[in-house]
C-alpha angles and dihedrals in degrees: 000000000000123000124241115304117261093347095197092056088044093056092053093048096049092047088053091049094052089051092050091048089054100045109035145008111284118204123215127189135268139237120348108178098055090045089054094047093050086067089060102230114203127239086250087057087055091048087240090302098115117208095015099127093180090068089067089070087072102030103036109016086156088068093048094045088051089060093050091046089054096054093042088051087054086060102254118157095215138034122199121231120249091247107103092125096036095116137101097260096049098038092046089063085064094042090244104105087131090068097061095106093041094051094042093050091047093051094050091046092057092046093046095050092046092049093046091051090053093045092052091048099046100029089230117115117243125192140209122230111203105225114220105183126200100252123222103277130072116216093199088065093046095252090131136001119254099241096054089044094049091046092052090051091050089055090051091051097047089052093052090049092047089053093052108264113170094207137005117241115203097195146178090015115179106173120048092217091053088047091052091050091052092048093047090046091051091053094047089051090053092049093048092052097037090240129142115195133150115276117213126190124199124184130206111223117191126222086266089073095246135079118269094276093045102265114153124217096258091053090051095051093046090053100043107036093067091055089076098250115165097218141011136196148118136286138166131006096073144026122259093271092066092048098058099091093048093048088049090055095046091048089057097042115022116099091200132062124278139235135190132193110170130184117250088268128298111321118254116210113232134168087266095051134263116351121198109212106191109102128211096268091050092054092045091049088050095048093044090055093046092052092049097041102036106022098240116191099194128032134175142130140269132190117011094011120125138189089272091055089053093044090061093042090055092048091051100046101031094100101033 
């Protein structure tokens, strides 16, 4: 496997990202999947693997790049790679688990090239967050063994680093054992490639107030903070209103910086599918309050958020 792309440049970018996270509010992008689907990729684009968005990194990089460009044009500092499902569990459902590294590296390269182009054009550094999604199987319930899960996440992380990611984002985690596997895998990938990038961890809490398997926020912090992650927070599952108490707890008890990337509210089911009701101004209001009240270092959006949502967030938190 190849090492990180242009290591010297990478070290400079990563150092600048660490400084930005320590001194100001950094803004990441929003939803990826819906933006891709809006461009109506064909079954051929998916290589007959309908719904496998990560394949578009190889077959339609132009579509993926256009999503990154839209968010960067809105003023965000970071874009996430189109690799949310590039892990063993999700890829095995399409019988392409052997392509985890390939699709991860391809996704990171698209984001890297797009971010570098915008950096060169605007003179303002933009970064790439390597997305490590949770997969579709829960090890605590015996759906998959820990070793297989961890090794798949390591291939994901190594591909992201080889493609030029400036940080690794373990996101939408629902099972603390799965979360641990992701974090351990990310560390192993960095060790294998001689890389040192920020490792961020973002959990998904249900409307019940716990993670999918019942873990409370205090238990999650207790398990994850000792693993040496650089940032902890929440994303997906709910809108910002339902995240308030969890963020309050983290602000009081976490010794590491916080992040938050909510959905655009709780989804409302309609005849046309799920609708996310929270508009751009509502998301900006919430993120501004979170930054002021809980000292968030990284903000962004998840399902249902658009470039306009993030444009307003950028405007609102720019000077905080």
